[in-house]
MARPAGU-687279 format. One record per residue (C-alpha): residue in three letters; x, y, z. Coordinates in Angstrom, 2 decimals. Example, Ala and Ser with C-alpha at 12.3 -4.5 7.8 and 13.67 -1.06 7.14 Angstrom:
<node><resn>ALA</resn><x>12.30</x><y>-4.50</y><z>7.80</z></node>
<node><resn>SER</resn><x>13.67</x><y>-1.06</y><z>7.14</z></node>
//
This chain:
<node><resn>MET</resn><x>-12.92</x><y>13.40</y><z>-18.26</z></node>
<node><resn>ALA</resn><x>-10.30</x><y>15.19</y><z>-16.20</z></node>
<node><resn>THR</resn><x>-7.24</x><y>16.69</y><z>-17.97</z></node>
<node><resn>LEU</resn><x>-3.71</x><y>16.66</y><z>-16.44</z></node>
<node><resn>ILE</resn><x>-2.19</x><y>20.09</y><z>-16.61</z></node>
<node><resn>GLY</resn><x>1.56</x><y>20.09</y><z>-15.98</z></node>
<node><resn>GLN</resn><x>3.95</x><y>17.34</y><z>-16.06</z></node>
<node><resn>ALA</resn><x>4.51</x><y>14.74</y><z>-13.26</z></node>
<node><resn>ASP</resn><x>7.40</x><y>12.20</y><z>-13.57</z></node>
<node><resn>GLN</resn><x>6.23</x><y>8.68</y><z>-12.47</z></node>
<node><resn>PRO</resn><x>3.67</x><y>9.76</y><z>-10.13</z></node>
<node><resn>MET</resn><x>3.36</x><y>7.07</y><z>-7.39</z></node>
<node><resn>ALA</resn><x>0.79</x><y>8.33</y><z>-4.94</z></node>
<node><resn>MET</resn><x>-1.58</x><y>11.14</y><z>-4.11</z></node>
<node><resn>VAL</resn><x>-3.14</x><y>12.25</y><z>-0.97</z></node>
<node><resn>ASN</resn><x>-5.44</x><y>15.15</y><z>-0.17</z></node>
<node><resn>ARG</resn><x>-3.87</x><y>18.20</y><z>1.53</z></node>
<node><resn>PRO</resn><x>-5.26</x><y>19.23</y><z>4.87</z></node>
<node><resn>ASN</resn><x>-8.02</x><y>21.90</y><z>4.80</z></node>
<node><resn>SER</resn><x>-7.75</x><y>22.31</y><z>1.14</z></node>
<node><resn>ASP</resn><x>-9.23</x><y>21.02</y><z>-2.11</z></node>
<node><resn>GLY</resn><x>-5.63</x><y>20.19</y><z>-3.40</z></node>
<node><resn>PHE</resn><x>-3.32</x><y>17.21</y><z>-2.95</z></node>
<node><resn>PHE</resn><x>0.16</x><y>16.22</y><z>-2.61</z></node>
<node><resn>LEU</resn><x>1.63</x><y>14.01</y><z>-5.40</z></node>
<node><resn>ALA</resn><x>4.77</x><y>11.85</y><z>-4.93</z></node>
<node><resn>GLU</resn><x>7.13</x><y>11.30</y><z>-7.77</z></node>
<node><resn>ARG</resn><x>9.10</x><y>8.17</y><z>-7.87</z></node>
<node><resn>GLU</resn><x>12.56</x><y>9.88</y><z>-8.01</z></node>
<node><resn>GLY</resn><x>11.54</x><y>11.54</y><z>-4.57</z></node>
<node><resn>ARG</resn><x>9.85</x><y>14.78</y><z>-5.16</z></node>
<node><resn>ILE</resn><x>6.58</x><y>15.60</y><z>-3.54</z></node>
<node><resn>ARG</resn><x>4.59</x><y>18.26</y><z>-5.41</z></node>
<node><resn>THR</resn><x>1.53</x><y>20.13</y><z>-4.77</z></node>
<node><resn>GLY</resn><x>-1.56</x><y>19.78</y><z>-7.01</z></node>
<node><resn>ASP</resn><x>-5.16</x><y>21.31</y><z>-7.36</z></node>
<node><resn>ILE</resn><x>-8.34</x><y>20.50</y><z>-9.27</z></node>
<node><resn>SER</resn><x>-9.78</x><y>23.28</y><z>-11.30</z></node>
<node><resn>GLY</resn><x>-13.43</x><y>24.20</y><z>-11.70</z></node>
<node><resn>ASN</resn><x>-13.69</x><y>22.00</y><z>-14.85</z></node>
<node><resn>GLY</resn><x>-12.04</x><y>18.88</y><z>-13.04</z></node>
<node><resn>SER</resn><x>-8.62</x><y>19.26</y><z>-14.57</z></node>
<node><resn>LEU</resn><x>-5.66</x><y>18.28</y><z>-12.35</z></node>
<node><resn>ILE</resn><x>-2.99</x><y>20.92</y><z>-12.11</z></node>
<node><resn>VAL</resn><x>0.44</x><y>19.81</y><z>-11.01</z></node>
<node><resn>GLY</resn><x>2.21</x><y>22.43</y><z>-9.06</z></node>
<node><resn>GLU</resn><x>5.43</x><y>23.16</y><z>-7.28</z></node>
<node><resn>THR</resn><x>7.88</x><y>20.79</y><z>-5.47</z></node>
<node><resn>VAL</resn><x>7.52</x><y>21.20</y><z>-1.66</z></node>
<node><resn>LEU</resn><x>9.80</x><y>18.43</y><z>-0.58</z></node>
<node><resn>ASP</resn><x>12.80</x><y>16.81</y><z>-2.40</z></node>
<node><resn>LEU</resn><x>14.29</x><y>13.60</y><z>-1.17</z></node>
<node><resn>THR</resn><x>15.97</x><y>12.55</y><z>-4.49</z></node>
<node><resn>GLU</resn><x>19.52</x><y>12.69</y><z>-2.94</z></node>
<node><resn>TRP</resn><x>18.68</x><y>9.85</y><z>-0.51</z></node>
<node><resn>ILE</resn><x>16.47</x><y>7.61</y><z>-2.87</z></node>
<node><resn>THR</resn><x>17.31</x><y>4.84</y><z>-5.33</z></node>
<node><resn>THR</resn><x>15.14</x><y>4.17</y><z>-8.37</z></node>
<node><resn>THR</resn><x>16.98</x><y>1.04</y><z>-9.25</z></node>
<node><resn>GLY</resn><x>14.68</x><y>-2.00</y><z>-9.77</z></node>
<node><resn>GLU</resn><x>11.52</x><y>-1.30</y><z>-7.89</z></node>
<node><resn>GLY</resn><x>12.81</x><y>1.21</y><z>-5.60</z></node>
<node><resn>GLY</resn><x>11.84</x><y>4.91</y><z>-5.23</z></node>
<node><resn>LEU</resn><x>9.50</x><y>7.15</y><z>-3.21</z></node>
<node><resn>LEU</resn><x>6.59</x><y>4.62</y><z>-3.02</z></node>
<node><resn>GLY</resn><x>4.20</x><y>5.70</y><z>-0.42</z></node>
<node><resn>LEU</resn><x>2.61</x><y>8.86</y><z>0.82</z></node>
<node><resn>THR</resn><x>-0.15</x><y>9.67</y><z>3.42</z></node>
<node><resn>ILE</resn><x>-1.08</x><y>12.31</y><z>6.02</z></node>
<node><resn>SER</resn><x>-1.94</x><y>11.82</y><z>9.80</z></node>
<node><resn>LYS</resn><x>-5.43</x><y>11.87</y><z>10.87</z></node>
<node><resn>THR</resn><x>-4.75</x><y>15.19</y><z>12.57</z></node>
<node><resn>GLY</resn><x>-3.35</x><y>16.70</y><z>9.49</z></node>
<node><resn>HIS</resn><x>-0.12</x><y>17.65</y><z>11.18</z></node>
<node><resn>GLU</resn><x>2.32</x><y>15.23</y><z>9.73</z></node>
<node><resn>LEU</resn><x>3.13</x><y>13.88</y><z>6.24</z></node>
<node><resn>PHE</resn><x>4.41</x><y>10.35</y><z>6.11</z></node>
<node><resn>VAL</resn><x>6.62</x><y>8.98</y><z>3.32</z></node>
<node><resn>ASN</resn><x>7.90</x><y>5.47</y><z>2.46</z></node>
<node><resn>TYR</resn><x>11.04</x><y>5.31</y><z>0.17</z></node>
<node><resn>THR</resn><x>13.94</x><y>2.95</y><z>-0.78</z></node>
<node><resn>GLY</resn><x>17.26</x><y>4.52</y><z>0.37</z></node>
<node><resn>THR</resn><x>20.34</x><y>4.37</y><z>-1.66</z></node>
<node><resn>ASP</resn><x>21.60</x><y>1.93</y><z>0.89</z></node>
<node><resn>TRP</resn><x>18.65</x><y>-0.40</y><z>0.11</z></node>
<node><resn>VAL</resn><x>16.99</x><y>0.27</y><z>3.38</z></node>
<node><resn>SER</resn><x>13.25</x><y>1.04</y><z>3.11</z></node>
<node><resn>ARG</resn><x>12.36</x><y>4.12</y><z>5.31</z></node>
<node><resn>VAL</resn><x>9.18</x><y>5.27</y><z>6.68</z></node>
<node><resn>SER</resn><x>9.54</x><y>8.90</y><z>7.93</z></node>
<node><resn>ALA</resn><x>7.25</x><y>11.80</y><z>9.04</z></node>
<node><resn>TYR</resn><x>7.55</x><y>15.48</y><z>8.28</z></node>
<node><resn>PRO</resn><x>5.64</x><y>18.10</y><z>10.19</z></node>
<node><resn>LEU</resn><x>3.02</x><y>20.03</y><z>8.30</z></node>
<node><resn>VAL</resn><x>2.93</x><y>23.85</y><z>8.98</z></node>
<node><resn>ASP</resn><x>0.20</x><y>25.80</y><z>7.08</z></node>
<node><resn>GLY</resn><x>-0.41</x><y>22.64</y><z>4.97</z></node>
<node><resn>ARG</resn><x>3.26</x><y>22.32</y><z>3.91</z></node>
<node><resn>PRO</resn><x>5.92</x><y>19.94</y><z>4.91</z></node>
<node><resn>VAL</resn><x>8.74</x><y>21.54</y><z>6.90</z></node>
<node><resn>THR</resn><x>12.03</x><y>20.49</y><z>5.19</z></node>
<node><resn>GLY</resn><x>15.29</x><y>19.70</y><z>7.16</z></node>
<node><resn>LYS</resn><x>17.38</x><y>16.65</y><z>7.39</z></node>
<node><resn>GLU</resn><x>17.11</x><y>13.52</y><z>5.42</z></node>
<node><resn>GLY</resn><x>14.09</x><y>11.33</y><z>6.29</z></node>
<node><resn>GLY</resn><x>12.35</x><y>13.81</y><z>8.74</z></node>
<node><resn>ARG</resn><x>11.34</x><y>11.85</y><z>11.95</z></node>
<node><resn>PRO</resn><x>12.34</x><y>8.29</y><z>11.35</z></node>
<node><resn>LEU</resn><x>9.58</x><y>5.69</y><z>12.11</z></node>
<node><resn>LEU</resn><x>10.75</x><y>2.49</y><z>10.56</z></node>
<node><resn>GLU</resn><x>13.75</x><y>1.19</y><z>8.65</z></node>
<node><resn>VAL</resn><x>13.69</x><y>-2.29</y><z>6.94</z></node>
<node><resn>ALA</resn><x>16.54</x><y>-3.64</y><z>5.05</z></node>
<node><resn>GLN</resn><x>15.76</x><y>-4.75</y><z>1.46</z></node>
<node><resn>PRO</resn><x>17.80</x><y>-7.87</y><z>0.37</z></node>
<node><resn>PHE</resn><x>17.03</x><y>-7.39</y><z>-3.29</z></node>
<node><resn>SER</resn><x>15.80</x><y>-4.63</y><z>-5.52</z></node>
<node><resn>ASN</resn><x>12.20</x><y>-5.88</y><z>-6.14</z></node>
<node><resn>HIS</resn><x>9.06</x><y>-6.45</y><z>-4.00</z></node>
<node><resn>ASN</resn><x>9.72</x><y>-3.29</y><z>-1.93</z></node>
<node><resn>GLY</resn><x>5.99</x><y>-2.82</y><z>-1.28</z></node>
<node><resn>GLY</resn><x>5.79</x><y>0.86</y><z>-0.13</z></node>
<node><resn>HIS</resn><x>2.11</x><y>1.74</y><z>0.33</z></node>
<node><resn>LEU</resn><x>0.93</x><y>3.84</y><z>3.25</z></node>
<node><resn>LEU</resn><x>-2.48</x><y>4.41</y><z>4.69</z></node>
<node><resn>ILE</resn><x>-4.12</x><y>5.93</y><z>7.81</z></node>
<node><resn>ASP</resn><x>-7.01</x><y>3.82</y><z>9.38</z></node>
<node><resn>GLY</resn><x>-9.95</x><y>5.29</y><z>11.20</z></node>
<node><resn>ASP</resn><x>-8.13</x><y>5.22</y><z>14.58</z></node>
<node><resn>GLY</resn><x>-5.24</x><y>7.20</y><z>13.21</z></node>
<node><resn>HIS</resn><x>-3.03</x><y>4.15</y><z>13.00</z></node>
<node><resn>LEU</resn><x>-0.44</x><y>3.90</y><z>10.03</z></node>
<node><resn>LEU</resn><x>-0.67</x><y>0.84</y><z>7.82</z></node>
<node><resn>VAL</resn><x>2.60</x><y>0.15</y><z>6.01</z></node>
<node><resn>GLY</resn><x>3.04</x><y>-2.59</y><z>3.30</z></node>
<node><resn>PHE</resn><x>6.18</x><y>-4.35</y><z>2.51</z></node>
<node><resn>GLY</resn><x>6.89</x><y>-7.04</y><z>-0.07</z></node>
<node><resn>ASP</resn><x>8.72</x><y>-10.34</y><z>0.59</z></node>
<node><resn>GLY</resn><x>12.17</x><y>-8.64</y><z>-0.18</z></node>
<node><resn>GLY</resn><x>12.44</x><y>-9.81</y><z>-3.70</z></node>
<node><resn>LEU</resn><x>13.88</x><y>-12.18</y><z>-6.33</z></node>
<node><resn>ALA</resn><x>11.60</x><y>-14.97</y><z>-7.70</z></node>
<node><resn>GLY</resn><x>9.95</x><y>-17.39</y><z>-5.25</z></node>
<node><resn>ASP</resn><x>10.76</x><y>-15.74</y><z>-1.95</z></node>
<node><resn>PRO</resn><x>14.19</x><y>-17.57</y><z>-1.52</z></node>
<node><resn>TRP</resn><x>14.55</x><y>-16.40</y><z>2.24</z></node>
<node><resn>GLY</resn><x>11.03</x><y>-17.38</y><z>3.11</z></node>
<node><resn>HIS</resn><x>10.11</x><y>-13.89</y><z>4.31</z></node>
<node><resn>GLY</resn><x>6.36</x><y>-14.33</y><z>3.46</z></node>
<node><resn>GLN</resn><x>5.92</x><y>-16.88</y><z>6.27</z></node>
<node><resn>ASP</resn><x>8.54</x><y>-15.49</y><z>8.75</z></node>
<node><resn>THR</resn><x>6.70</x><y>-13.32</y><z>11.25</z></node>
<node><resn>SER</resn><x>10.12</x><y>-12.36</y><z>12.80</z></node>
<node><resn>THR</resn><x>10.59</x><y>-9.97</y><z>9.85</z></node>
<node><resn>LEU</resn><x>8.57</x><y>-7.18</y><z>8.77</z></node>
<node><resn>LEU</resn><x>8.86</x><y>-8.22</y><z>5.17</z></node>
<node><resn>GLY</resn><x>6.08</x><y>-9.87</y><z>3.25</z></node>
<node><resn>ALA</resn><x>3.59</x><y>-8.16</y><z>5.58</z></node>
<node><resn>ILE</resn><x>1.15</x><y>-5.23</y><z>6.04</z></node>
<node><resn>LEU</resn><x>1.96</x><y>-3.45</y><z>9.51</z></node>
<node><resn>ARG</resn><x>-0.17</x><y>-1.34</y><z>11.68</z></node>
<node><resn>ILE</resn><x>1.34</x><y>1.06</y><z>14.00</z></node>
<node><resn>ASN</resn><x>0.51</x><y>4.19</y><z>16.07</z></node>
<node><resn>PRO</resn><x>2.98</x><y>6.68</y><z>14.76</z></node>
<node><resn>THR</resn><x>3.01</x><y>8.74</y><z>17.86</z></node>
<node><resn>ALA</resn><x>6.48</x><y>9.01</y><z>19.53</z></node>
<node><resn>VAL</resn><x>6.46</x><y>8.26</y><z>23.30</z></node>
<node><resn>ASP</resn><x>9.38</x><y>8.07</y><z>25.70</z></node>
<node><resn>GLY</resn><x>11.93</x><y>8.04</y><z>22.91</z></node>
<node><resn>ARG</resn><x>10.12</x><y>5.32</y><z>20.90</z></node>
<node><resn>PRO</resn><x>9.25</x><y>6.48</y><z>17.43</z></node>
<node><resn>TYR</resn><x>5.91</x><y>4.58</y><z>17.27</z></node>
<node><resn>GLN</resn><x>3.62</x><y>2.44</y><z>19.51</z></node>
<node><resn>ILE</resn><x>1.95</x><y>-0.91</y><z>18.95</z></node>
<node><resn>PRO</resn><x>-2.01</x><y>-0.62</y><z>18.86</z></node>
<node><resn>LEU</resn><x>-3.23</x><y>-2.74</y><z>21.84</z></node>
<node><resn>ASP</resn><x>-5.69</x><y>-4.55</y><z>19.47</z></node>
<node><resn>ASN</resn><x>-3.01</x><y>-5.80</y><z>17.08</z></node>
<node><resn>PRO</resn><x>-3.09</x><y>-9.53</y><z>16.54</z></node>
<node><resn>PHE</resn><x>0.26</x><y>-10.37</y><z>17.87</z></node>
<node><resn>VAL</resn><x>0.67</x><y>-7.62</y><z>20.60</z></node>
<node><resn>ASP</resn><x>0.81</x><y>-10.45</y><z>23.39</z></node>
<node><resn>ASP</resn><x>2.70</x><y>-12.96</y><z>21.26</z></node>
<node><resn>HIS</resn><x>6.03</x><y>-13.77</y><z>22.85</z></node>
<node><resn>SER</resn><x>7.28</x><y>-16.32</y><z>20.27</z></node>
<node><resn>GLY</resn><x>9.22</x><y>-13.84</y><z>18.16</z></node>
<node><resn>THR</resn><x>6.46</x><y>-12.57</y><z>16.03</z></node>
<node><resn>ARG</resn><x>6.68</x><y>-8.85</y><z>15.36</z></node>
<node><resn>PRO</resn><x>3.74</x><y>-7.11</y><z>17.01</z></node>
<node><resn>GLU</resn><x>3.59</x><y>-4.43</y><z>14.23</z></node>
<node><resn>ILE</resn><x>2.16</x><y>-7.29</y><z>11.84</z></node>
<node><resn>LEU</resn><x>-1.48</x><y>-7.01</y><z>11.03</z></node>
<node><resn>ALA</resn><x>-1.31</x><y>-9.65</y><z>8.05</z></node>
<node><resn>TYR</resn><x>1.53</x><y>-11.64</y><z>6.51</z></node>
<node><resn>GLY</resn><x>2.06</x><y>-14.18</y><z>3.69</z></node>
<node><resn>LEU</resn><x>2.10</x><y>-11.50</y><z>1.15</z></node>
<node><resn>ARG</resn><x>4.36</x><y>-11.35</y><z>-1.93</z></node>
<node><resn>ASN</resn><x>4.13</x><y>-7.77</y><z>-2.74</z></node>
<node><resn>PRO</resn><x>1.10</x><y>-5.83</y><z>-1.55</z></node>
<node><resn>TRP</resn><x>2.05</x><y>-2.81</y><z>-3.64</z></node>
<node><resn>ARG</resn><x>-1.25</x><y>-1.19</y><z>-3.06</z></node>
<node><resn>PHE</resn><x>-4.22</x><y>-1.69</y><z>-0.69</z></node>
<node><resn>ASP</resn><x>-7.20</x><y>0.35</y><z>0.51</z></node>
<node><resn>LEU</resn><x>-9.61</x><y>0.62</y><z>3.57</z></node>
<node><resn>ASP</resn><x>-13.34</x><y>0.81</y><z>3.02</z></node>
<node><resn>PRO</resn><x>-14.12</x><y>4.20</y><z>4.66</z></node>
<node><resn>SER</resn><x>-17.67</x><y>2.73</y><z>5.64</z></node>
<node><resn>THR</resn><x>-16.48</x><y>-0.41</y><z>7.35</z></node>
<node><resn>GLY</resn><x>-12.63</x><y>-0.31</y><z>8.00</z></node>
<node><resn>ASP</resn><x>-12.22</x><y>-3.57</y><z>5.99</z></node>
<node><resn>LEU</resn><x>-8.95</x><y>-4.05</y><z>4.31</z></node>
<node><resn>TRP</resn><x>-8.68</x><y>-4.74</y><z>0.68</z></node>
<node><resn>ILE</resn><x>-5.17</x><y>-5.84</y><z>-0.78</z></node>
<node><resn>ALA</resn><x>-3.99</x><y>-6.25</y><z>-4.26</z></node>
<node><resn>ASP</resn><x>-1.07</x><y>-8.71</y><z>-4.14</z></node>
<node><resn>VAL</resn><x>1.22</x><y>-9.25</y><z>-7.19</z></node>
<node><resn>GLY</resn><x>1.62</x><y>-12.85</y><z>-8.16</z></node>
<node><resn>GLN</resn><x>4.51</x><y>-15.01</y><z>-9.21</z></node>
<node><resn>ASP</resn><x>4.11</x><y>-17.47</y><z>-12.28</z></node>
<node><resn>HIS</resn><x>0.39</x><y>-17.66</y><z>-12.66</z></node>
<node><resn>PHE</resn><x>-2.16</x><y>-15.73</y><z>-10.55</z></node>
<node><resn>GLU</resn><x>-2.78</x><y>-12.20</y><z>-9.41</z></node>
<node><resn>GLU</resn><x>-4.89</x><y>-11.96</y><z>-6.35</z></node>
<node><resn>ILE</resn><x>-7.27</x><y>-9.63</y><z>-4.36</z></node>
<node><resn>ASP</resn><x>-7.28</x><y>-10.27</y><z>-0.53</z></node>
<node><resn>PHE</resn><x>-9.79</x><y>-9.25</y><z>2.01</z></node>
<node><resn>LEU</resn><x>-9.45</x><y>-8.75</y><z>5.78</z></node>
<node><resn>PRO</resn><x>-12.64</x><y>-7.61</y><z>7.42</z></node>
<node><resn>ALA</resn><x>-12.06</x><y>-4.86</y><z>10.28</z></node>
<node><resn>VAL</resn><x>-13.65</x><y>-7.30</y><z>12.75</z></node>
<node><resn>HIS</resn><x>-10.72</x><y>-9.70</y><z>12.28</z></node>
<node><resn>TYR</resn><x>-7.99</x><y>-7.28</y><z>12.77</z></node>
<node><resn>THR</resn><x>-7.42</x><y>-8.71</y><z>16.35</z></node>
<node><resn>VAL</resn><x>-7.02</x><y>-12.18</y><z>14.80</z></node>
<node><resn>GLY</resn><x>-4.59</x><y>-11.22</y><z>11.95</z></node>
<node><resn>ALA</resn><x>-4.34</x><y>-13.13</y><z>8.73</z></node>
<node><resn>ASP</resn><x>-2.01</x><y>-15.30</y><z>6.74</z></node>
<node><resn>PHE</resn><x>-2.56</x><y>-15.04</y><z>3.03</z></node>
<node><resn>GLY</resn><x>-0.43</x><y>-17.96</y><z>2.26</z></node>
<node><resn>TRP</resn><x>2.58</x><y>-16.94</y><z>0.27</z></node>
<node><resn>LYS</resn><x>4.85</x><y>-18.71</y><z>-0.56</z></node>
<node><resn>PHE</resn><x>3.11</x><y>-21.85</y><z>0.10</z></node>
<node><resn>MET</resn><x>0.18</x><y>-20.56</y><z>-2.06</z></node>
<node><resn>GLU</resn><x>-0.04</x><y>-18.28</y><z>-5.12</z></node>
<node><resn>GLY</resn><x>-3.68</x><y>-17.54</y><z>-5.20</z></node>
<node><resn>THR</resn><x>-5.54</x><y>-20.72</y><z>-4.65</z></node>
<node><resn>ARG</resn><x>-2.94</x><y>-22.87</y><z>-6.05</z></node>
<node><resn>GLU</resn><x>-0.12</x><y>-24.48</y><z>-4.20</z></node>
<node><resn>PHE</resn><x>3.26</x><y>-22.89</y><z>-4.86</z></node>
<node><resn>ALA</resn><x>5.89</x><y>-24.25</y><z>-2.44</z></node>
<node><resn>GLY</resn><x>4.64</x><y>-26.74</y><z>0.14</z></node>
<node><resn>SER</resn><x>1.48</x><y>-26.87</y><z>2.06</z></node>
<node><resn>ALA</resn><x>-0.34</x><y>-23.79</y><z>3.40</z></node>
<node><resn>ASN</resn><x>-0.90</x><y>-23.40</y><z>7.10</z></node>
<node><resn>ASP</resn><x>-4.34</x><y>-24.25</y><z>8.54</z></node>
<node><resn>GLY</resn><x>-6.48</x><y>-21.27</y><z>8.58</z></node>
<node><resn>HIS</resn><x>-4.78</x><y>-19.19</y><z>5.95</z></node>
<node><resn>ARG</resn><x>-7.04</x><y>-16.97</y><z>4.06</z></node>
<node><resn>ILE</resn><x>-7.75</x><y>-17.42</y><z>0.34</z></node>
<node><resn>PRO</resn><x>-8.24</x><y>-14.51</y><z>-1.91</z></node>
<node><resn>VAL</resn><x>-11.64</x><y>-13.26</y><z>-2.70</z></node>
<node><resn>HIS</resn><x>-10.73</x><y>-13.04</y><z>-6.36</z></node>
<node><resn>GLU</resn><x>-7.86</x><y>-14.15</y><z>-8.54</z></node>
<node><resn>TYR</resn><x>-6.94</x><y>-14.04</y><z>-12.24</z></node>
<node><resn>PHE</resn><x>-4.46</x><y>-15.98</y><z>-14.49</z></node>
<node><resn>HIS</resn><x>-1.88</x><y>-13.89</y><z>-16.10</z></node>
<node><resn>GLY</resn><x>-0.25</x><y>-14.52</y><z>-19.33</z></node>
<node><resn>ASN</resn><x>-2.92</x><y>-15.42</y><z>-21.85</z></node>
<node><resn>ASP</resn><x>-5.02</x><y>-12.18</y><z>-21.89</z></node>
<node><resn>GLY</resn><x>-2.60</x><y>-9.37</y><z>-21.82</z></node>
<node><resn>ARG</resn><x>-2.47</x><y>-9.07</y><z>-18.08</z></node>
<node><resn>CYS</resn><x>0.75</x><y>-9.52</y><z>-15.95</z></node>
<node><resn>SER</resn><x>0.69</x><y>-7.50</y><z>-12.66</z></node>
<node><resn>ILE</resn><x>-2.28</x><y>-6.38</y><z>-10.51</z></node>
<node><resn>ILE</resn><x>-2.45</x><y>-2.65</y><z>-9.72</z></node>
<node><resn>GLY</resn><x>-4.96</x><y>-1.89</y><z>-7.15</z></node>
<node><resn>GLY</resn><x>-6.94</x><y>-0.37</y><z>-5.87</z></node>
<node><resn>VAL</resn><x>-9.68</x><y>1.75</y><z>-4.24</z></node>
<node><resn>ILE</resn><x>-12.83</x><y>1.14</y><z>-2.73</z></node>
<node><resn>VAL</resn><x>-15.71</x><y>3.32</y><z>-3.97</z></node>
<node><resn>ARG</resn><x>-18.15</x><y>4.98</y><z>-1.61</z></node>
<node><resn>ALA</resn><x>-19.47</x><y>7.91</y><z>-3.80</z></node>
<node><resn>GLY</resn><x>-23.04</x><y>8.42</y><z>-4.76</z></node>
<node><resn>ASN</resn><x>-22.11</x><y>9.95</y><z>-8.15</z></node>
<node><resn>LEU</resn><x>-20.75</x><y>6.58</y><z>-9.47</z></node>
<node><resn>GLU</resn><x>-23.99</x><y>4.77</y><z>-10.10</z></node>
<node><resn>GLY</resn><x>-23.82</x><y>0.95</y><z>-9.66</z></node>
<node><resn>LEU</resn><x>-20.41</x><y>1.01</y><z>-8.15</z></node>
<node><resn>ASP</resn><x>-21.01</x><y>1.64</y><z>-4.36</z></node>
<node><resn>GLY</resn><x>-18.80</x><y>-0.83</y><z>-2.41</z></node>
<node><resn>ALA</resn><x>-16.78</x><y>-1.71</y><z>-5.57</z></node>
<node><resn>PHE</resn><x>-13.01</x><y>-2.51</y><z>-5.38</z></node>
<node><resn>LEU</resn><x>-11.46</x><y>-0.67</y><z>-8.53</z></node>
<node><resn>TYR</resn><x>-8.29</x><y>-1.97</y><z>-9.75</z></node>
<node><resn>SER</resn><x>-6.33</x><y>-2.38</y><z>-12.95</z></node>
<node><resn>ASP</resn><x>-3.19</x><y>-4.26</y><z>-14.39</z></node>
<node><resn>PHE</resn><x>0.15</x><y>-2.98</y><z>-15.26</z></node>
<node><resn>CYS</resn><x>0.16</x><y>-4.51</y><z>-18.75</z></node>
<node><resn>ASP</resn><x>-3.38</x><y>-3.99</y><z>-20.17</z></node>
<node><resn>GLY</resn><x>-4.39</x><y>-0.83</y><z>-18.15</z></node>
<node><resn>ARG</resn><x>-8.07</x><y>-1.68</y><z>-18.21</z></node>
<node><resn>ILE</resn><x>-10.09</x><y>-0.65</y><z>-15.14</z></node>
<node><resn>ARG</resn><x>-12.11</x><y>-3.33</y><z>-13.52</z></node>
<node><resn>ALA</resn><x>-14.53</x><y>-3.47</y><z>-10.53</z></node>
<node><resn>LEU</resn><x>-15.02</x><y>-6.25</y><z>-8.08</z></node>
<node><resn>LEU</resn><x>-18.51</x><y>-6.03</y><z>-6.63</z></node>
<node><resn>PRO</resn><x>-20.39</x><y>-8.03</y><z>-4.10</z></node>
<node><resn>ASP</resn><x>-22.67</x><y>-10.68</y><z>-5.58</z></node>
<node><resn>GLY</resn><x>-24.69</x><y>-12.41</y><z>-2.85</z></node>
<node><resn>SER</resn><x>-22.14</x><y>-14.36</y><z>-0.82</z></node>
<node><resn>ASP</resn><x>-19.53</x><y>-14.06</y><z>-3.65</z></node>
<node><resn>TRP</resn><x>-17.84</x><y>-11.38</y><z>-5.71</z></node>
<node><resn>ALA</resn><x>-18.31</x><y>-10.50</y><z>-9.31</z></node>
<node><resn>ASP</resn><x>-15.52</x><y>-9.09</y><z>-11.58</z></node>
<node><resn>HIS</resn><x>-16.62</x><y>-6.47</y><z>-14.07</z></node>
<node><resn>ASP</resn><x>-14.59</x><y>-4.96</y><z>-16.88</z></node>
<node><resn>LEU</resn><x>-15.53</x><y>-1.41</y><z>-16.98</z></node>
<node><resn>GLY</resn><x>-13.98</x><y>-0.91</y><z>-20.48</z></node>
<node><resn>ALA</resn><x>-11.78</x><y>2.13</y><z>-19.51</z></node>
<node><resn>VAL</resn><x>-8.08</x><y>2.02</y><z>-20.26</z></node>
<node><resn>VAL</resn><x>-5.57</x><y>4.15</y><z>-18.38</z></node>
//
């Protein structure tokens, strides 16, 4: 069992440091700290290397919500909620494995206004091509009152996929295999998947590139969504707000929307809000190869979703975090 040495204030994300056995840790208030793993497996929390607290709000579900590193190891990407209620994705150069501090936000990539203080999303990942995946919730309140989940002219309620390289004054590029790159109907070409309520965390299978999404539910169901890498060029509508899990919520879903690979009812077993997750591809975790590990904010138990023939089987691993 790993032991935490040092104090971390509301840790939100961790990412391995380039050319190191250590990691960066993001605290919700806006600090990014170093960390290391000792010989006995203890997690040692170290110094602050980047402090964005002056520009971040933690009201509601705001904060420093996402953190990742470019495929080259030369940039650190952050996703945070600004005091003006604008979500910002920015890049900081890494020199000798440390972010170079300077003006607020580093190199700006994306700015998305948040109409309310919840469902900010915030997760960041780098895919195998070096593209940056960005998650945003539907913008908040209950029931998606502005319909962002099904509005593809906005970046809310969606997972985006961009090439974070600046070219000719543009802060990022659109990957040519994005599903809506040639769409001229007003759909944003950054969108990879939409119809999401609050995809607070998601993960990529390192073996296949498949995308796994834990989407926080409304009244009844938490859901786990799945988008195979081979369908990236097609994109996906996961149904919100027409659907909550496999149940109609408001109206009828579009033809071809994707149903979750797993859902669970919250309210009668101590669960309330899905937290997930990671795909396991490690030989030292017997029986869990290919599992999607996740938990729930209220009960804290670790569960594994594993392939079971043509379906998926959910296993309670008995651990509590």
